[in-house]
C-alpha positions as MATLAB code, in Angstrom:
seq = 'XXXXXXXXXXXXXXXXXXXXXXXXXXXXXXXXXXXXXXXXXXXXXXXXXXXXXXXXXXXXXXXXXXXXXXXXXXXXXXXXXXXXXXXXXXXXXXXXXXXXXXXXXXXXXXXXXXXXXXXXXXXXXXXXXXXXXXXXXXXXXXXXXXXXXXXXXXXXXXXXXXXXXXXXXXXXXXXXXXXXXXXXXXXXXXXXXXXXXXXXXXXXXXXXXXXXXXXXXXXXXXXXXXXXXXXXXXXXXXXXXXXXXXXXXXXXXXXXXXXXXXXXXXXXXXXXXXXXXXXXXXXXXXXXXXXXXXXXXXXXXXXXXXXXXXXXXXXXXXXXXXXXXXXXXXXXXXXXX';
ca = [
     -16.821   -0.388    5.224;
     -13.782   -2.157    6.698;
     -14.275   -5.391    8.387;
     -12.348   -5.548   11.684;
     -11.365   -8.540   13.924;
     -10.122   -8.257   17.515;
      -8.165  -11.276   18.826;
      -7.726  -11.033   22.646;
     -11.151   -9.290   22.928;
     -11.518   -9.798   26.701;
      -8.259   -8.205   27.759;
      -8.057   -4.482   28.843;
      -6.596   -3.436   25.568;
      -9.058   -5.543   23.366;
     -12.043   -4.319   25.283;
     -10.781   -0.751   24.698;
     -10.402   -1.333   21.022;
     -13.954   -2.577   20.877;
     -15.221    0.449   22.750;
     -13.617    2.819   20.244;
     -14.595    0.794   17.097;
     -18.288    0.372   18.015;
     -18.573    4.307   17.500;
     -16.179    4.369   14.489;
     -17.902    5.434   11.272;
     -15.682    3.598    8.851;
     -15.527    0.038   10.192;
     -17.667   -2.963   11.264;
     -16.537   -5.428   13.798;
     -16.951   -8.848   12.300;
     -15.009  -11.140   14.411;
     -14.001  -11.340   18.099;
     -11.971  -14.120   19.708;
     -10.411  -14.743   23.201;
      -9.282  -17.672   25.223;
     -12.648  -18.274   27.128;
     -14.464  -21.293   28.708;
     -17.387  -20.969   26.263;
     -18.266  -18.990   23.230;
     -20.883  -16.464   24.038;
     -21.906  -12.861   22.988;
     -19.515  -10.148   23.950;
     -22.193   -8.317   25.622;
     -22.603  -11.238   28.072;
     -18.933  -10.827   29.038;
     -19.093   -6.997   29.097;
     -22.652   -5.925   29.791;
     -21.631   -2.268   28.646;
     -21.819   -3.602   25.125;
     -25.540   -4.535   25.329;
     -27.528   -3.063   22.446;
     -24.313   -1.876   20.830;
     -22.653   -5.123   19.889;
     -24.120   -8.579   20.060;
     -21.299  -10.441   18.233;
     -20.347  -13.768   19.510;
     -16.698  -13.953   21.055;
     -15.302  -17.163   19.811;
     -12.234  -19.283   20.843;
      -9.117  -18.650   18.836;
      -9.144  -19.864   15.167;
      -6.968  -17.544   13.121;
      -7.543  -19.302    9.824;
     -11.387  -19.081   10.251;
     -11.212  -15.398   11.474;
      -9.006  -14.435    8.615;
     -11.724  -15.132    6.186;
     -14.037  -12.448    7.633;
     -11.776   -9.502    8.255;
      -9.726   -6.849    6.340;
      -7.785   -5.784    9.401;
      -7.167   -7.560   12.633;
      -6.060   -6.147   16.038;
      -3.907   -8.591   18.071;
      -4.511   -7.702   21.719;
      -2.644  -10.707   22.976;
       0.026  -11.365   25.577;
       3.719  -11.110   24.559;
       4.961  -14.320   22.921;
       1.562  -15.254   21.478;
       1.153  -12.848   18.657;
       4.118  -14.325   16.658;
       2.237  -17.596   16.404;
      -0.881  -15.848   15.087;
       0.192  -12.966   12.947;
       1.643  -14.989   10.194;
      -1.731  -16.735    9.529;
      -3.460  -13.324    8.942;
      -0.395  -11.910    6.928;
      -0.388  -15.049    4.665;
      -3.977  -14.421    3.933;
      -3.245  -10.840    2.850;
      -4.801   -9.120    6.006;
      -3.359   -6.010    7.750;
      -2.227   -6.917   11.247;
      -1.930   -4.365   14.060;
      -0.191   -6.056   16.916;
      -0.381   -4.548   20.456;
       2.019   -6.893   22.033;
       5.848   -6.623   21.969;
       6.441   -9.411   19.478;
       7.337   -7.199   16.521;
       8.772   -4.040   18.095;
      12.455   -5.197   18.391;
      14.784   -7.143   16.204;
      14.691  -10.927   16.664;
      18.120  -11.138   18.534;
      17.206   -8.207   21.018;
      13.897   -9.742   21.446;
      15.443  -13.049   22.569;
      17.583  -11.252   25.100;
      14.685   -9.355   26.718;
      11.752  -11.877   26.344;
      13.686  -14.958   26.872;
      12.666  -16.989   23.779;
      13.583  -17.364   20.214;
      11.368  -15.347   17.911;
       9.226  -17.702   15.733;
       8.402  -15.289   12.885;
      11.731  -13.861   11.731;
      10.463  -13.406    8.141;
       7.769  -10.941    9.169;
       9.508   -9.154   12.150;
      11.922   -7.428    9.654;
       8.904   -5.818    7.761;
       7.002   -4.606   10.812;
       6.598   -0.838   11.127;
       6.651    0.737   14.498;
       3.326    2.337   14.990;
       4.002    5.672   16.527;
       2.355    7.992   14.163;
       4.031   11.212   15.288;
       7.311    9.724   14.076;
       6.517    7.215   11.380;
       3.251    8.345    9.630;
       4.457    7.827    6.091;
       5.776    4.345    6.928;
       2.564    3.310    8.628;
       0.476    4.436    5.578;
       2.141    1.638    3.632;
       2.312   -1.052    6.350;
       0.867   -4.548    6.350;
       2.206   -5.256    9.922;
       2.128   -2.690   12.577;
       4.155   -3.072   15.969;
       1.971   -0.885   18.131;
       4.243    0.797   20.736;
       4.363   -0.120   24.381;
       2.615    2.302   26.752;
       5.732    3.490   28.643;
       7.643    4.036   25.361;
       4.858    6.099   23.956;
       5.065    8.751   26.597;
       8.836    8.441   26.967;
       9.682    8.718   23.315;
       7.414   11.598   22.560;
       8.603   13.453   25.586;
      12.378   13.053   24.471;
      12.508   12.975   20.679;
      12.222   16.684   19.785;
      15.217   17.698   21.736;
      17.381   14.813   20.640;
      16.316   15.418   17.105;
      17.425   19.026   17.511;
      20.863   17.808   18.848;
      20.273   20.122   21.985;
      20.637   17.437   24.677;
      23.608   15.203   25.829;
      22.619   11.700   24.461;
      24.182   10.053   27.719;
      21.962   12.126   30.061;
      18.527   10.848   29.498;
      16.815    9.778   32.640;
      13.037    8.579   32.511;
      10.959    8.331   35.665;
       7.533    6.799   34.863;
       4.451    5.946   36.967;
       1.623    3.779   35.670;
      -1.713    2.619   36.722;
      -2.333   -1.065   37.274;
      -4.138   -1.776   34.017;
      -0.637   -1.376   32.304;
       0.098   -4.976   33.299;
      -2.890   -6.454   31.674;
      -5.970   -8.310   32.962;
      -4.575  -11.326   34.555;
      -4.347  -12.975   38.065;
      -1.265  -11.612   39.794;
      -0.812  -11.089   43.574;
       1.373   -8.042   43.018;
      -1.524   -6.443   41.144;
      -4.212   -7.291   43.594;
      -6.108   -4.488   45.365;
      -4.462   -5.013   48.697;
      -0.972   -4.825   47.139;
      -1.580   -1.796   44.984;
      -3.888    0.183   47.059;
      -2.273    2.858   49.191;
       1.266    1.830   47.861;
       3.753    3.067   45.385;
       6.719    1.081   44.318;
       9.463    1.010   41.698;
      10.015   -2.226   39.877;
      12.398   -3.612   37.070;
      14.770   -0.657   37.731;
      16.549    0.026   34.500;
      15.820   -3.496   33.261;
      12.200   -3.219   32.096;
      11.564   -4.835   28.777;
      10.389   -1.507   27.362;
      13.919   -0.029   27.736;
      15.310   -1.559   24.530;
      12.263   -0.309   22.598;
      12.820    3.337   23.991;
      16.507    2.944   23.127;
      15.869    1.684   19.639;
      13.520    4.442   18.486;
      15.438    7.380   20.174;
      18.665    6.082   18.608;
      16.925    6.395   15.259;
      15.594    9.919   16.088;
      19.021   11.082   17.409;
      21.002    9.172   14.677;
      23.339    8.031   17.386;
      23.176    5.291   20.101;
      21.021    6.189   22.978;
      20.947    4.345   26.278;
      18.475    5.842   28.718;
      18.082    5.262   32.418;
      14.459    4.025   32.820;
      12.686    3.395   36.116;
       9.024    2.498   36.133;
       6.787    2.649   39.111;
       3.266    1.181   39.851;
       0.847    3.652   41.453;
      -2.564    2.904   43.042;
      -4.821    3.865   40.231;
      -6.440    2.174   37.285;
      -5.114    4.029   34.201;
      -2.647    6.587   33.082;
       1.102    7.054   32.831;
       3.160   10.141   33.917;
       6.618   10.275   32.838;
       9.356   12.776   34.061;
      12.198   13.057   31.763;
      15.454   14.719   32.668;
      18.084   15.742   29.916;
      21.270   17.736   30.139;
      21.229   20.612   27.684;
      24.243   21.000   25.219;
      23.570   24.587   24.362;
      21.828   27.471   26.063;
      18.046   27.276   25.986;
      15.277   28.559   28.207;
      11.793   27.097   28.686;
      10.241   29.219   25.974;
      12.886   28.004   23.469;
      12.328   24.453   24.419;
       8.542   24.782   23.973;
       9.214   26.269   20.475;
      11.269   23.245   19.395;
       8.645   20.812   20.646;
       5.755   22.745   18.909;
       7.585   22.857   15.728;
       8.434   19.108   15.904;
       4.752   18.189   16.574;
       3.143   20.787   14.175;
       0.268   19.146   12.554;
       0.211   16.135   14.891;
      -3.297   16.185   16.356;
      -2.735   13.998   19.403;
       0.255   15.737   20.982;
      -0.461   18.812   23.047;
       2.490   21.096   24.162;
       1.604   23.200   27.295;
       2.275   26.879   27.657;
       5.226   27.941   29.755;
       4.434   27.554   33.544;
       1.829   24.825   32.915;
       2.274   21.113   33.394;
       0.040   18.179   32.561;
      -1.587   15.725   34.880;
      -3.157   12.324   34.279;
      -6.624   13.541   34.584;
      -6.020   15.916   31.558;
      -5.655   12.826   29.270;
      -7.728   10.048   30.927;
      -9.830    8.304   28.578;
      -8.358   10.174   25.611;
      -5.767    9.506   22.895;
      -3.731   12.614   23.724;
      -0.156   12.806   24.861;
       0.169   16.103   26.832;
       3.697   17.512   27.352;
       4.946   20.208   29.711;
       8.508   21.593   29.847;
      10.790   23.380   32.148;
      14.433   24.416   31.805;
      16.347   24.812   35.096;
      20.007   25.727   34.781;
      21.328   23.157   32.201;
      18.571   20.595   32.490;
      15.541   20.301   30.560;
      12.652   18.498   32.320;
       9.795   17.144   30.274;
       6.558   15.907   31.769;
       4.347   13.656   29.631;
       0.977   12.217   30.448;
      -0.913    9.639   28.475;
      -3.745    7.159   29.126;
      -2.080    3.885   28.916;
      -5.074    2.004   27.479;
      -5.802    4.791   24.758;
      -2.590    6.494   23.496;
      -0.659    3.794   25.187;
      -2.442    0.907   23.473;
      -5.890    0.791   21.811;
      -6.264    4.330   20.817;
      -2.950    4.447   19.083;
      -3.718    1.173   17.382;
      -6.982    2.715   15.970;
      -4.960    5.765   15.070;
      -2.624    3.585   13.149;
      -5.630    1.759   11.459;
      -7.090    5.140   10.337;
      -3.749    6.143    8.643;
      -3.451    2.817    6.838;
      -7.162    3.096    5.685;
      -6.764    6.554    4.498;
      -9.337    7.777    6.919;
      -9.111   10.937    9.062;
      -6.419   10.180   11.708;
      -8.659   11.327   14.418;
     -11.697    9.231   13.368;
     -13.316    7.548   16.427;
     -10.825    9.167   18.781;
     -12.085   12.642   19.322;
];
């Protein structure tokens, strides 16, 4: 039985990791920590856990925590994990980081996150945790950089056609809409009920910090430099991301042909579902699940891909557990279906 710790247990992603692991057959949650006023049972903070998990949620102490875990999930804010991860790695533990701290190279990280990276030794060895692309690397990893929520849907919706060299690399436009939990559990006027309810807005237009992450992975897939146009939007709902992706085709292709490319690319990948011709996914199809659903339509010389994920599951906690399953040699779907 694997011993699991969750640092950042009181955030949206941390809470979601706990929900999944409580019902996971191969693990035992042995450590929880968060920045809290006083240490108390997690069920006092989240009554839904009463009777299922009575563990004390403690204040952060990575050295103490590392003595009682095999794998730790870091559900921490950006710029924090790079202070914590080295402690666990030095102790020989496996780290699955849900922040952005290990997704980019140190130089690019400094440009997009505004500070010098503090753990340049480990960042070079981090494996990007998108199982549909990097399953074999994940199996051997000690440090997982869990993908961002926007990049998960955007990359999965774009990778097959770029890999097939069937789309113009300079034509990729990604329009994404996310529920408010994507910004994390924090006090922020822009995320308050009155600001989000009955509203829809674009933000960080083509300058969101997830853009270089999308570019990096798609460039690896395409084996040439990709620079997407990426516009995120905030929608008045709790969870879910719908991305509409536009790509100019380089060779004749109809919708059925595009579907064939995507189904072949994701053959054997349990959490990607490609819709039949004429069908398109919606957020309710994937809510509270670890699936990424993809619908496709070719119109003229343009391929339009629609992807839907739950930002807290496939976009964060669910994907993190999927990565844990792969590393541990468990069924990839354990605890997720």
